[in-house]
N, C-alpha and C positions, 0 to 999 in steps of 0.2 A: 330473233335469230342473231347469233353473234356474227360479226363481220370484221374485216380489216380495212384499213385505208393506207394509201401510200402518199407521202408528203415529199414533193420534189423541189429542192432548192436549185432552180435553173442556173443561177450564177455559179454555184459549186460544180454542177455537172459540166458546164462549158469550160470553166477554168481548169478543173482537175483533169477532165477528159482531153481538153486541148493540149495541156502541158504534157500529158502522157503520150498521146497519139500524133500530135501535129506540131509539137515544139513551139506552141504559142498559147497564150491565154487570152488573146484579143478576140473577142466574140465576132467582130466584123470580118475576121479572116476564117471563121468556122461555119460549117454548114451541118445542120443536124437533121437527119431523116427521122421525122417524128413517128411514122408507123413502125419502123424498125426499133427505135428507141423505146417506144411504149411496149412493144412486144417483149423486149429484154427486161424492162422494169416489171412488167406483170409476172414474168417468169420468176424474177427475184422475189417478188412479193409472195408468190405461191410457195417458194422455197422457205420463206420466213414464217409463213402462216398457212395452215390448212383451211382457214376460214375463207368464205367468199369475199371478194373485194368490193367494198362499197363504191369507191371511186378513187381516181388519182387526182390529187390537188397539186397544181403546177404553180409555183411561186416565182414571180419575176418582177422587174421594175420597168417603168416607161415614163417618158417625159409627160408631165401632167396626168399620169396614170392612164394615158390613152394607148391602147394596144397597138403594136406595130403589125405589119403584115405577117411577119414570122410568128408572133404571139397569137395572132388570129388563127393561124394554121393549127397550132396545137390545141387551141380552145375548141376547134371544130371537130376534133377527134372524139369519138364516143367514150363516155365514162371519164372524161377529163374536165375538171373545173379550174379555170384560170383565176388566179388571185394576183392582183397587181399592186405593188407599192409605187413610189415615185422615184424618178431618176433626176437628181439635181447635180449639175456639174460633174456628171459621171459617177456620182455616188448614190447607192441605193438607200432609200429611206422607207421605213415601215414594212419591209419584207419580213424580217425576223418576228416582228410583233404579230403579223398575220398568221405565220406558222404556229406560234405559241398559242394564239387565240383559238385557232381551229383544233389544235391538239387538246386543249383544255375543254372546250365546249363539247366536242364529240365524245370525249371520255366521260365528262360529267353527266351527259345525257344518255350514256350507255348505248351510243350509236355504233361504237366499235369496241372490240375486245383486244385487238392487236393493231399496233401502229408501226409502219415501216417508214423510216425517215432517211431520205437521201440528202445529206448535208455534212458539213465539217465544222460548223460555227459553234463555238463554245457558248455564245449567247442563247442558244436553244436549250441549254440544260434545264432552265426553269420550266419550260414547257414539258420536257421529258419527265422531270420529277413530278409535276402536277398530274400528268397522265398516269404515271405509275401509282400515285396515291389513290386514284380512282379504280385501280385494279387492272389497268391496261398494260400489256406487255409491249415494250418498245424495242424494235430491232433497228440498229443503225446500219444503213446501206452506204457503201463507199465505192470510190473508184480506185483501182490499183495505183498506188503512188509510184513515183520514180524511185529507183533503187537508192536506198539510204535516206529517203526523205519521208515526211508525213504530210498528208493533205487534209487531215481531220484532227481537231483538237483532242489531245489525249484525255482531257477531262470529260469531253462528250462521249468518247469511246467507253470510258469506264462507267459512265452513268447509264449506258444502254444495257438492256438485258441480254442482247446478243448482237453479233456483228456479221455482216456479209460483205464481200468485196467483189466488185465487177472486174474481171480480168481485162487486160488490154485488148485481146482479140475480140471480145464482145463489144467494147466501146468503139473500137476502130471500125466496126461494121456499120455504125450509125452516125459517127462523128468524123467528119473529114474537113480538109482545107477547101475553101472556096476556089474553084478553078480559075486560073488567070485568063481573062479574055484579051488576047494580044491585039485583036482588031480594035477593041474599045480603048486599050492603052495607047495605040498609035493615034487614034482620033483625039484622045485627051492631050497628047503632046502637041498636035497640030492646033487644037483649040487654044491651048495655053500660049503658044507662039503668036497666034493671030490676035489674041487679046492684048499681049504685050506690045505688039506693033500699033494697034489702035490706041492703047493707053499712052504710049510714048508720043504719038502725034499731037496730043493735047497737053502733055505734061510740061511744067516749067522746070528750069534747072534745080530749083529747090525741091520740087517733087521727086526728081530723079535722085538727088542726094539723100532724101529721106528713105527711099526704097533701098538704096545701096547700104545705108546705115543699119538696116534691120536684117540683112542677109544672114542666115538662109531663110528667115521668115519674111513675111510681107507685112506692111502696115495694115492694121485691121480693116481700114476703109477699102484699100486696094484688094485685099484678100476677099472681103465680103462681096465686092462687085465681081471679082473673078469667078467665084463659085456660084453666086446667084444668077449670073447671066449665062451660065453653061447651058448648052442645048438640052431640050427636053429628052432627047434620045438617051442621055446618060442616066436618067432616073434619079434615085436618091443617092447623091454623091457621098454624103456623110457615111453611108453604109458600104462604100467602096474605097477603102484606103489606097489601094494600088492605083486606081483611077485618079484620085485626088493628088497623089504624088506625081503622076504623069503630067497632069495639068500644070502643077507648080514647076516641074522640071522644064516643060515646054516654055512657060513664061520666062524662067530665068535664062534659059539658053538664048532666046531671042533678045531679051533685055540686056544681057551682058555683052552680047555681040555688038550691040548698038552703043552701050554706055560704059561698059566695064573698064576699058582702058583709060577713059577720061578721068575716072575717080580712083584708079589704082585697085579696082576690085578684081578678084580672080575667081574662076569657076571651080 
């Protein structure tokens, strides 16, 4: 029985959707409601193909290819298969090759007759062309771009057999900004100030000079101690940029009140 499959490039969905609806492409500032998103994507797949949907392939990257809590959420949804590449210094590795591989294998094995691809990356044209050579029809699914801009490679658009665009209203229903927890921000400020006070009690004049010299950043050793020793109540700080900023602001406020005038530093 002929079937279709939906291939989702998560990085594209977050970036294009975040830019359109939330004025940011930073994933840590975005929250995706997976049940709502998958319902919208399944409806788009049904629009692109009248065939039954084999499954949704969800492509993303993670450090050491170990899924995050968020990625585990989407993998737990029925009919979704998570495919992970590696995240190295903030750069994805191996994601495009996984998409291309699955497109080709499923097409060659006649597991699908229609492919719906949500992405904007020109590097995927090879997989699109191979799938088409096996008789598979490829529909390119995209997110509505900002006025006057493009978020999909024109060459990829031309390579597809058809295109569908998700409008802003649909994307905004499942992709939103992470709400700001003011209580947590206040706690972060207090923690940063307390850490600065404790650190200053043990620091030498040369240590203080070194910190002043790196403002607005911190020496890596100081920054590492600051973040690693944060209370467990904060959870994964690296996924909370606003909290991280508050901790740093709390540190600098206390530090400069103690030492700033001595070295001519300003806030």
